[in-house]
N, CA, C and O atoms as a GROMACS GRO file, in nm:
protein
  472
    1MET      N    1  -1.373   7.891 -14.979
    1MET     CA    2  -1.373   7.893 -14.835
    1MET      C    3  -1.233   7.923 -14.783
    1MET      O    4  -1.217   7.999 -14.687
    2ALA      N    5  -1.132   7.863 -14.844
    2ALA     CA    6  -0.995   7.889 -14.800
    2ALA      C    7  -0.962   8.037 -14.812
    2ALA      O    8  -0.884   8.090 -14.732
    3ASP      N    9  -1.020   8.104 -14.912
    3ASP     CA   10  -0.997   8.247 -14.928
    3ASP      C   11  -1.051   8.326 -14.809
    3ASP      O   12  -0.987   8.421 -14.763
    4LEU      N   13  -1.169   8.286 -14.760
    4LEU     CA   14  -1.226   8.354 -14.644
    4LEU      C   15  -1.136   8.342 -14.522
    4LEU      O   16  -1.114   8.439 -14.450
    5PHE      N   17  -1.085   8.222 -14.498
    5PHE     CA   18  -0.993   8.203 -14.386
    5PHE      C   19  -0.864   8.282 -14.409
    5PHE      O   20  -0.807   8.336 -14.314
    6GLY      N   21  -0.820   8.287 -14.532
    6GLY     CA   22  -0.698   8.360 -14.564
    6GLY      C   23  -0.709   8.508 -14.532
    6GLY      O   24  -0.609   8.571 -14.497
    7GLU      N   25  -0.830   8.563 -14.543
    7GLU     CA   26  -0.851   8.705 -14.514
    7GLU      C   27  -0.832   8.735 -14.365
    7GLU      O   28  -0.792   8.846 -14.329
    8VAL      N   29  -0.860   8.637 -14.279
    8VAL     CA   30  -0.849   8.662 -14.135
    8VAL      C   31  -0.721   8.602 -14.077
    8VAL      O   32  -0.698   8.614 -13.956
    9GLY      N   33  -0.641   8.541 -14.156
    9GLY     CA   34  -0.518   8.480 -14.107
    9GLY      C   35  -0.484   8.358 -14.192
    9GLY      O   36  -0.523   8.350 -14.308
   10VAL      N   37  -0.413   8.266 -14.136
   10VAL     CA   38  -0.373   8.145 -14.207
   10VAL      C   39  -0.488   8.045 -14.210
   10VAL      O   40  -0.551   8.018 -14.107
   11ALA      N   41  -0.516   7.991 -14.327
   11ALA     CA   42  -0.624   7.892 -14.342
   11ALA      C   43  -0.582   7.760 -14.279
   11ALA      O   44  -0.467   7.717 -14.295
   12PRO      N   45  -0.673   7.693 -14.206
   12PRO     CA   46  -0.640   7.563 -14.148
   12PRO      C   47  -0.620   7.457 -14.257
   12PRO      O   48  -0.665   7.475 -14.370
   13ASP      N   49  -0.550   7.348 -14.223
   13ASP     CA   50  -0.521   7.242 -14.320
   13ASP      C   51  -0.646   7.182 -14.382
   13ASP      O   52  -0.645   7.146 -14.500
   14TRP      N   53  -0.755   7.172 -14.304
   14TRP     CA   54  -0.876   7.109 -14.356
   14TRP      C   55  -0.950   7.198 -14.455
   14TRP      O   56  -1.037   7.150 -14.528
   15ALA      N   57  -0.918   7.325 -14.459
   15ALA     CA   58  -0.984   7.418 -14.552
   15ALA      C   59  -0.902   7.429 -14.679
   15ALA      O   60  -0.844   7.533 -14.709
   16ARG      N   61  -0.898   7.320 -14.753
   16ARG     CA   62  -0.822   7.318 -14.877
   16ARG      C   63  -0.910   7.263 -14.989
   16ARG      O   64  -1.009   7.194 -14.962
   17PRO      N   65  -0.876   7.293 -15.111
   17PRO     CA   66  -0.954   7.237 -15.222
   17PRO      C   67  -0.943   7.084 -15.224
   17PRO      O   68  -0.837   7.029 -15.198
   18LEU      N   69  -1.054   7.017 -15.256
   18LEU     CA   70  -1.054   6.872 -15.265
   18LEU      C   71  -1.029   6.828 -15.408
   18LEU      O   72  -1.082   6.886 -15.503
   19GLY      N   73  -0.947   6.725 -15.421
   19GLY     CA   74  -0.920   6.668 -15.552
   19GLY      C   75  -0.996   6.538 -15.572
   19GLY      O   76  -1.072   6.496 -15.485
   20PHE      N   77  -0.976   6.475 -15.687
   20PHE     CA   78  -1.044   6.350 -15.718
   20PHE      C   79  -1.014   6.243 -15.614
   20PHE      O   80  -1.104   6.172 -15.572
   21ALA      N   81  -0.889   6.232 -15.572
   21ALA     CA   82  -0.851   6.130 -15.474
   21ALA      C   83  -0.927   6.150 -15.343
   21ALA      O   84  -0.967   6.052 -15.279
   22ASP      N   85  -0.947   6.275 -15.302
   22ASP     CA   86  -1.022   6.304 -15.180
   22ASP      C   87  -1.167   6.257 -15.192
   22ASP      O   88  -1.219   6.193 -15.100
   23TYR      N   89  -1.231   6.288 -15.304
   23TYR     CA   90  -1.370   6.246 -15.326
   23TYR      C   91  -1.380   6.094 -15.331
   23TYR      O   92  -1.476   6.035 -15.279
   24PHE      N   93  -1.282   6.031 -15.394
   24PHE     CA   94  -1.280   5.885 -15.407
   24PHE      C   95  -1.277   5.819 -15.270
   24PHE      O   96  -1.352   5.726 -15.244
   25VAL      N   97  -1.190   5.869 -15.181
   25VAL     CA   98  -1.178   5.813 -15.046
   25VAL      C   99  -1.307   5.835 -14.967
   25VAL      O  100  -1.354   5.745 -14.899
   26ILE      N  101  -1.363   5.954 -14.976
   26ILE     CA  102  -1.486   5.985 -14.903
   26ILE      C  103  -1.600   5.896 -14.951
   26ILE      O  104  -1.677   5.844 -14.869
   27ARG      N  105  -1.611   5.878 -15.080
   27ARG     CA  106  -1.721   5.801 -15.138
   27ARG      C  107  -1.719   5.655 -15.094
   27ARG      O  108  -1.824   5.594 -15.073
   28HIS      N  109  -1.600   5.597 -15.081
   28HIS     CA  110  -1.588   5.455 -15.051
   28HIS      C  111  -1.548   5.427 -14.906
   28HIS      O  112  -1.508   5.316 -14.873
   29ARG      N  113  -1.557   5.527 -14.821
   29ARG     CA  114  -1.516   5.511 -14.680
   29ARG      C  115  -1.599   5.405 -14.608
   29ARG      O  116  -1.543   5.323 -14.535
   30ARG      N  117  -1.730   5.404 -14.627
   30ARG     CA  118  -1.816   5.307 -14.558
   30ARG      C  119  -1.776   5.164 -14.595
   30ARG      O  120  -1.767   5.077 -14.509
   31PHE      N  121  -1.752   5.141 -14.724
   31PHE     CA  122  -1.711   5.009 -14.769
   31PHE      C  123  -1.578   4.969 -14.706
   31PHE      O  124  -1.564   4.856 -14.657
   32ARG      N  125  -1.479   5.058 -14.708
   32ARG     CA  126  -1.348   5.028 -14.649
   32ARG      C  127  -1.360   4.996 -14.500
   32ARG      O  128  -1.296   4.903 -14.451
   33ASP      N  129  -1.441   5.074 -14.429
   33ASP     CA  130  -1.459   5.050 -14.286
   33ASP      C  131  -1.522   4.914 -14.260
   33ASP      O  132  -1.480   4.841 -14.171
   34GLN      N  133  -1.624   4.880 -14.340
   34GLN     CA  134  -1.690   4.750 -14.326
   34GLN      C  135  -1.593   4.636 -14.352
   34GLN      O  136  -1.588   4.539 -14.276
   35LEU      N  137  -1.516   4.649 -14.459
   35LEU     CA  138  -1.421   4.543 -14.496
   35LEU      C  139  -1.312   4.529 -14.391
   35LEU      O  140  -1.273   4.417 -14.358
   36THR      N  141  -1.263   4.638 -14.338
   36THR     CA  142  -1.162   4.633 -14.233
   36THR      C  143  -1.215   4.560 -14.110
   36THR      O  144  -1.145   4.479 -14.050
   37GLU      N  145  -1.338   4.591 -14.074
   37GLU     CA  146  -1.400   4.524 -13.959
   37GLU      C  147  -1.416   4.375 -13.984
   37GLU      O  148  -1.391   4.293 -13.896
   38MET      N  149  -1.458   4.339 -14.105
   38MET     CA  150  -1.474   4.197 -14.139
   38MET      C  151  -1.342   4.122 -14.134
   38MET      O  152  -1.337   4.009 -14.086
   39LEU      N  153  -1.237   4.184 -14.182
   39LEU     CA  154  -1.106   4.119 -14.180
   39LEU      C  155  -1.057   4.098 -14.037
   39LEU      O  156  -0.990   3.999 -14.008
   40GLY      N  157  -1.090   4.190 -13.948
   40GLY     CA  158  -1.050   4.177 -13.809
   40GLY      C  159  -1.123   4.067 -13.735
   40GLY      O  160  -1.070   4.007 -13.642
   41ASP      N  161  -1.246   4.041 -13.777
   41ASP     CA  162  -1.329   3.939 -13.712
   41ASP      C  163  -1.366   3.829 -13.810
   41ASP      O  164  -1.482   3.787 -13.815
   42ALA      N  165  -1.271   3.782 -13.888
   42ALA     CA  166  -1.297   3.690 -13.997
   42ALA      C  167  -1.359   3.558 -13.953
   42ALA      O  168  -1.453   3.510 -14.016
   43GLU      N  169  -1.307   3.497 -13.846
   43GLU     CA  170  -1.359   3.371 -13.795
   43GLU      C  171  -1.378   3.267 -13.906
   43GLU      O  172  -1.478   3.195 -13.905
   44GLY      N  173  -1.286   3.259 -14.000
   44GLY     CA  174  -1.293   3.159 -14.107
   44GLY      C  175  -1.388   3.193 -14.219
   44GLY      O  176  -1.412   3.109 -14.306
   45ARG      N  177  -1.443   3.314 -14.220
   45ARG     CA  178  -1.538   3.353 -14.323
   45ARG      C  179  -1.472   3.410 -14.448
   45ARG      O  180  -1.535   3.422 -14.552
   46ILE      N  181  -1.345   3.444 -14.437
   46ILE     CA  182  -1.276   3.511 -14.548
   46ILE      C  183  -1.164   3.424 -14.600
   46ILE      O  184  -1.085   3.368 -14.523
   47SER      N  185  -1.158   3.412 -14.733
   47SER     CA  186  -1.046   3.341 -14.794
   47SER      C  187  -0.986   3.429 -14.903
   47SER      O  188  -1.056   3.498 -14.976
   48ILE      N  189  -0.854   3.424 -14.912
   48ILE     CA  190  -0.781   3.503 -15.010
   48ILE      C  191  -0.710   3.407 -15.104
   48ILE      O  192  -0.634   3.320 -15.061
   49ASP      N  193  -0.736   3.423 -15.234
   49ASP     CA  194  -0.672   3.343 -15.338
   49ASP      C  195  -0.591   3.439 -15.425
   49ASP      O  196  -0.645   3.502 -15.515
   50ARG      N  197  -0.462   3.449 -15.397
   50ARG     CA  198  -0.377   3.544 -15.471
   50ARG      C  199  -0.361   3.503 -15.617
   50ARG      O  200  -0.345   3.589 -15.704
   51HIS      N  201  -0.366   3.373 -15.646
   51HIS     CA  202  -0.354   3.327 -15.785
   51HIS      C  203  -0.472   3.376 -15.869
   51HIS      O  204  -0.453   3.426 -15.980
   52ALA      N  205  -0.593   3.362 -15.818
   52ALA     CA  206  -0.713   3.406 -15.890
   52ALA      C  207  -0.744   3.554 -15.862
   52ALA      O  208  -0.836   3.610 -15.922
   53GLU      N  209  -0.667   3.616 -15.773
   53GLU     CA  210  -0.688   3.755 -15.732
   53GLU      C  211  -0.829   3.777 -15.678
   53GLU      O  212  -0.899   3.871 -15.715
   54ASP      N  213  -0.870   3.685 -15.588
   54ASP     CA  214  -1.002   3.690 -15.525
   54ASP      C  215  -0.990   3.707 -15.375
   54ASP      O  216  -0.897   3.655 -15.311
   55LEU      N  217  -1.083   3.780 -15.320
   55LEU     CA  218  -1.105   3.781 -15.176
   55LEU      C  219  -1.251   3.741 -15.161
   55LEU      O  220  -1.341   3.815 -15.200
   56ALA      N  221  -1.275   3.624 -15.104
   56ALA     CA  222  -1.411   3.571 -15.090
   56ALA      C  223  -1.457   3.585 -14.946
   56ALA      O  224  -1.384   3.552 -14.852
   57ILE      N  225  -1.579   3.633 -14.929
   57ILE     CA  226  -1.638   3.649 -14.797
   57ILE      C  227  -1.765   3.565 -14.792
   57ILE      O  228  -1.857   3.583 -14.872
   58SER      N  229  -1.769   3.474 -14.696
   58SER     CA  230  -1.887   3.391 -14.676
   58SER      C  231  -1.971   3.452 -14.565
   58SER      O  232  -1.918   3.493 -14.462
   59PHE      N  233  -2.101   3.458 -14.586
   59PHE     CA  234  -2.191   3.514 -14.487
   59PHE      C  235  -2.269   3.404 -14.415
   59PHE      O  236  -2.379   3.427 -14.365
   60GLY      N  237  -2.210   3.285 -14.410
   60GLY     CA  238  -2.261   3.175 -14.329
   60GLY      C  239  -2.407   3.139 -14.350
   60GLY      O  240  -2.480   3.118 -14.253
   61GLY      N  241  -2.450   3.132 -14.475
   61GLY     CA  242  -2.587   3.092 -14.504
   61GLY      C  243  -2.688   3.205 -14.503
   61GLY      O  244  -2.808   3.179 -14.511
   62ASP      N  245  -2.644   3.330 -14.492
   62ASP     CA  246  -2.736   3.444 -14.488
   62ASP      C  247  -2.727   3.524 -14.619
   62ASP      O  248  -2.645   3.615 -14.630
   63PRO      N  249  -2.810   3.490 -14.718
   63PRO     CA  250  -2.803   3.559 -14.848
   63PRO      C  251  -2.843   3.707 -14.839
   63PRO      O  252  -2.796   3.788 -14.918
   64ASN      N  253  -2.929   3.742 -14.742
   64ASN     CA  254  -2.969   3.882 -14.728
   64ASN      C  255  -2.851   3.970 -14.683
   64ASN      O  256  -2.832   4.080 -14.733
   65GLN      N  257  -2.774   3.918 -14.589
   65GLN     CA  258  -2.657   3.992 -14.542
   65GLN      C  259  -2.555   4.006 -14.655
   65GLN      O  260  -2.493   4.111 -14.671
   66ALA      N  261  -2.538   3.899 -14.732
   66ALA     CA  262  -2.445   3.903 -14.846
   66ALA      C  263  -2.492   4.006 -14.949
   66ALA      O  264  -2.410   4.080 -15.004
   67MET      N  265  -2.622   4.011 -14.975
   67MET     CA  266  -2.676   4.106 -15.072
   67MET      C  267  -2.656   4.249 -15.023
   67MET      O  268  -2.618   4.337 -15.101
   68GLN      N  269  -2.681   4.274 -14.895
   68GLN     CA  270  -2.663   4.409 -14.842
   68GLN      C  271  -2.517   4.454 -14.851
   68GLN      O  272  -2.488   4.568 -14.887
   69PHE      N  273  -2.425   4.362 -14.818
   69PHE     CA  274  -2.284   4.397 -14.828
   69PHE      C  275  -2.245   4.422 -14.974
   69PHE      O  276  -2.174   4.518 -15.004
   70ALA      N  277  -2.292   4.337 -15.065
   70ALA     CA  278  -2.258   4.350 -15.207
   70ALA      C  279  -2.304   4.485 -15.262
   70ALA      O  280  -2.241   4.541 -15.352
   71ARG      N  281  -2.414   4.538 -15.209
   71ARG     CA  282  -2.461   4.670 -15.254
   71ARG      C  283  -2.364   4.781 -15.216
   71ARG      O  284  -2.357   4.883 -15.284
   72SER      N  285  -2.289   4.763 -15.107
   72SER     CA  286  -2.195   4.867 -15.064
   72SER      C  287  -2.061   4.858 -15.136
   72SER      O  288  -1.979   4.949 -15.126
   73VAL      N  289  -2.037   4.748 -15.209
   73VAL     CA  290  -1.910   4.726 -15.277
   73VAL      C  291  -1.907   4.807 -15.407
   73VAL      O  292  -2.000   4.798 -15.487
   74PRO      N  293  -1.803   4.887 -15.429
   74PRO     CA  294  -1.791   4.959 -15.556
   74PRO      C  295  -1.791   4.861 -15.674
   74PRO      O  296  -1.736   4.751 -15.665
   75ASP      N  297  -1.852   4.903 -15.785
   75ASP     CA  298  -1.867   4.816 -15.902
   75ASP      C  299  -1.735   4.759 -15.953
   75ASP      O  300  -1.730   4.643 -15.995
   76PHE      N  301  -1.630   4.837 -15.949
   76PHE     CA  302  -1.502   4.791 -16.003
   76PHE      C  303  -1.432   4.690 -15.912
   76PHE      O  304  -1.329   4.635 -15.951
   77ILE      N  305  -1.486   4.666 -15.793
   77ILE     CA  306  -1.426   4.570 -15.700
   77ILE      C  307  -1.508   4.441 -15.691
   77ILE      O  308  -1.453   4.333 -15.668
   78LEU      N  309  -1.639   4.451 -15.708
   78LEU     CA  310  -1.725   4.334 -15.697
   78LEU      C  311  -1.707   4.242 -15.817
   78LEU      O  312  -1.730   4.282 -15.931
   79LYS      N  313  -1.665   4.119 -15.791
   79LYS     CA  314  -1.655   4.020 -15.898
   79LYS      C  315  -1.789   3.951 -15.917
   79LYS      O  316  -1.841   3.944 -16.028
   80ARG      N  317  -1.844   3.899 -15.806
   80ARG     CA  318  -1.976   3.837 -15.814
   80ARG      C  319  -2.027   3.806 -15.675
   80ARG      O  320  -1.953   3.803 -15.577
   81ARG      N  321  -2.157   3.785 -15.669
   81ARG     CA  322  -2.222   3.741 -15.547
   81ARG      C  323  -2.304   3.618 -15.582
   81ARG      O  324  -2.379   3.618 -15.680
   82PHE      N  325  -2.289   3.514 -15.503
   82PHE     CA  326  -2.364   3.392 -15.525
   82PHE      C  327  -2.418   3.346 -15.391
   82PHE      O  328  -2.343   3.303 -15.304
   83VAL      N  329  -2.548   3.355 -15.374
   83VAL     CA  330  -2.621   3.322 -15.252
   83VAL      C  331  -2.558   3.394 -15.132
   83VAL      O  332  -2.582   3.513 -15.114
   84ASP      N  333  -2.476   3.325 -15.051
   84ASP     CA  334  -2.419   3.388 -14.931
   84ASP      C  335  -2.270   3.414 -14.944
   84ASP      O  336  -2.201   3.434 -14.843
   85LEU      N  337  -2.218   3.413 -15.067
   85LEU     CA  338  -2.076   3.434 -15.091
   85LEU      C  339  -2.056   3.556 -15.180
   85LEU      O  340  -2.121   3.570 -15.284
   86VAL      N  341  -1.966   3.645 -15.138
   86VAL     CA  342  -1.933   3.765 -15.217
   86VAL      C  343  -1.785   3.756 -15.252
   86VAL      O  344  -1.700   3.740 -15.164
   87LYS      N  345  -1.754   3.767 -15.383
   87LYS     CA  346  -1.615   3.765 -15.427
   87LYS      C  347  -1.575   3.904 -15.473
   87LYS      O  348  -1.644   3.969 -15.552
   88LEU      N  349  -1.460   3.948 -15.420
   88LEU     CA  350  -1.407   4.080 -15.454
   88LEU      C  351  -1.280   4.064 -15.536
   88LEU      O  352  -1.210   3.964 -15.525
   89ASP      N  353  -1.252   4.164 -15.619
   89ASP     CA  354  -1.130   4.167 -15.700
   89ASP      C  355  -1.015   4.216 -15.613
   89ASP      O  356  -1.007   4.335 -15.582
   90LEU      N  357  -0.928   4.125 -15.574
   90LEU     CA  358  -0.817   4.156 -15.484
   90LEU      C  359  -0.721   4.258 -15.547
   90LEU      O  360  -0.672   4.348 -15.478
   91ALA      N  361  -0.695   4.244 -15.677
   91ALA     CA  362  -0.604   4.338 -15.745
   91ALA      C  363  -0.662   4.480 -15.743
   91ALA      O  364  -0.589   4.576 -15.721
   92ALA      N  365  -0.792   4.493 -15.767
   92ALA     CA  366  -0.855   4.625 -15.766
   92ALA      C  367  -0.852   4.685 -15.625
   92ALA      O  368  -0.832   4.805 -15.608
   93LEU      N  369  -0.873   4.600 -15.525
   93LEU     CA  370  -0.866   4.649 -15.387
   93LEU      C  371  -0.728   4.707 -15.357
   93LEU      O  372  -0.716   4.815 -15.299
   94GLU      N  373  -0.626   4.635 -15.398
   94GLU     CA  374  -0.489   4.677 -15.368
   94GLU      C  375  -0.443   4.792 -15.456
   94GLU      O  376  -0.380   4.886 -15.406
   95GLN      N  377  -0.471   4.787 -15.586
   95GLN     CA  378  -0.418   4.886 -15.678
   95GLN      C  379  -0.502   5.014 -15.684
   95GLN      O  380  -0.448   5.124 -15.680
   96GLU      N  381  -0.633   4.999 -15.693
   96GLU     CA  382  -0.719   5.116 -15.709
   96GLU      C  383  -0.750   5.185 -15.577
   96GLU      O  384  -0.756   5.308 -15.570
   97MET      N  385  -0.770   5.105 -15.471
   97MET     CA  386  -0.809   5.164 -15.343
   97MET      C  387  -0.694   5.171 -15.245
   97MET      O  388  -0.707   5.234 -15.139
   98GLY      N  389  -0.581   5.109 -15.276
   98GLY     CA  390  -0.468   5.110 -15.185
   98GLY      C  391  -0.497   5.034 -15.057
   98GLY      O  392  -0.440   5.064 -14.952
   99PHE      N  393  -0.584   4.935 -15.065
   99PHE     CA  394  -0.626   4.857 -14.949
   99PHE      C  395  -0.569   4.718 -14.962
   99PHE      O  396  -0.610   4.640 -15.048
  100SER      N  397  -0.473   4.686 -14.878
  100SER     CA  398  -0.413   4.553 -14.881
  100SER      C  399  -0.459   4.476 -14.758
  100SER      O  400  -0.422   4.510 -14.646
  101PRO      N  401  -0.540   4.374 -14.779
  101PRO     CA  402  -0.588   4.298 -14.663
  101PRO      C  403  -0.476   4.220 -14.598
  101PRO      O  404  -0.426   4.123 -14.655
  102ASP      N  405  -0.437   4.262 -14.480
  102ASP     CA  406  -0.332   4.192 -14.406
  102ASP      C  407  -0.401   4.087 -14.322
  102ASP      O  408  -0.426   4.107 -14.203
  103TYR      N  409  -0.432   3.976 -14.383
  103TYR     CA  410  -0.510   3.870 -14.320
  103TYR      C  411  -0.438   3.813 -14.199
  103TYR      O  412  -0.502   3.775 -14.101
  104ARG      N  413  -0.307   3.806 -14.206
  104ARG     CA  414  -0.230   3.750 -14.093
  104ARG      C  415  -0.244   3.837 -13.969
  104ARG      O  416  -0.244   3.785 -13.858
  105ARG      N  417  -0.255   3.968 -13.986
  105ARG     CA  418  -0.269   4.057 -13.872
  105ARG      C  419  -0.395   4.022 -13.792
  105ARG      O  420  -0.393   4.023 -13.669
  106GLY      N  421  -0.505   3.991 -13.863
  106GLY     CA  422  -0.627   3.951 -13.795
  106GLY      C  423  -0.606   3.823 -13.715
  106GLY      O  424  -0.662   3.809 -13.606
  107TRP      N  425  -0.527   3.731 -13.767
  107TRP     CA  426  -0.498   3.606 -13.698
  107TRP      C  427  -0.422   3.634 -13.569
  107TRP      O  428  -0.454   3.576 -13.465
  108TRP      N  429  -0.322   3.721 -13.574
  108TRP     CA  430  -0.244   3.756 -13.455
  108TRP      C  431  -0.332   3.826 -13.353
  108TRP      O  432  -0.321   3.802 -13.233
  109ARG      N  433  -0.418   3.915 -13.402
  109ARG     CA  434  -0.506   3.988 -13.311
  109ARG      C  435  -0.596   3.891 -13.235
  109ARG      O  436  -0.618   3.906 -13.115
  110LYS      N  437  -0.650   3.791 -13.306
  110LYS     CA  438  -0.736   3.692 -13.243
  110LYS      C  439  -0.659   3.612 -13.139
  110LYS      O  440  -0.711   3.584 -13.031
  111LEU      N  441  -0.536   3.574 -13.171
  111LEU     CA  442  -0.453   3.498 -13.079
  111LEU      C  443  -0.424   3.579 -12.953
  111LEU      O  444  -0.430   3.526 -12.842
  112LEU      N  445  -0.392   3.707 -12.970
  112LEU     CA  446  -0.363   3.794 -12.856
  112LEU      C  447  -0.487   3.811 -12.768
  112LEU      O  448  -0.477   3.815 -12.645
  113ARG      N  449  -0.606   3.822 -12.832
  113ARG     CA  450  -0.730   3.834 -12.755
  113ARG      C  451  -0.752   3.712 -12.667
  113ARG      O  452  -0.792   3.724 -12.551
  114ARG      N  453  -0.725   3.594 -12.723
  114ARG     CA  454  -0.744   3.470 -12.648
  114ARG      C  455  -0.647   3.462 -12.530
  114ARG      O  456  -0.680   3.405 -12.425
  115CYS      N  457  -0.528   3.519 -12.548
  115CYS     CA  458  -0.427   3.516 -12.440
  115CYS      C  459  -0.450   3.627 -12.338
  115CYS      O  460  -0.383   3.632 -12.235
  116GLY      N  461  -0.544   3.716 -12.368
  116GLY     CA  462  -0.573   3.825 -12.276
  116GLY      C  463  -0.484   3.946 -12.295
  116GLY      O  464  -0.485   4.036 -12.211
  117ALA      N  465  -0.405   3.950 -12.404
  117ALA     CA  466  -0.314   4.062 -12.426
  117ALA      C  467  -0.373   4.164 -12.521
  117ALA      O  468  -0.314   4.272 -12.536
  118GLY      N  469  -0.484   4.137 -12.584
  118GLY     CA  470  -0.537   4.229 -12.683
  118GLY      C  471  -0.662   4.283 -12.647
  118GLY      O  472  -0.719   4.362 -12.722
   0.00000   0.00000   0.00000
């Protein structure tokens, strides 16, 4: 496709060959978006244990919601699901996906919302 654009002028940036990293990001975009949203609205449902390298998400007694979320989690990140709790591999999130959950940022965002600044 880039060759076709090249024939009529300069090819746009988006018309480039995709590599493995591009496919990887596209494939796991839904999961990343879901996790980002959950971290922003944690409301005490998420706990991070850096020693055990776990990120645990509680679905507040709803095993169906936990199961649906666990299905969207890539295999190399899912540690386990138990009833309404899903545990993710924090190291894999950070190293393989480049996703570092900035849990404190969600706390500040919530505080700003309560003050009317966010």
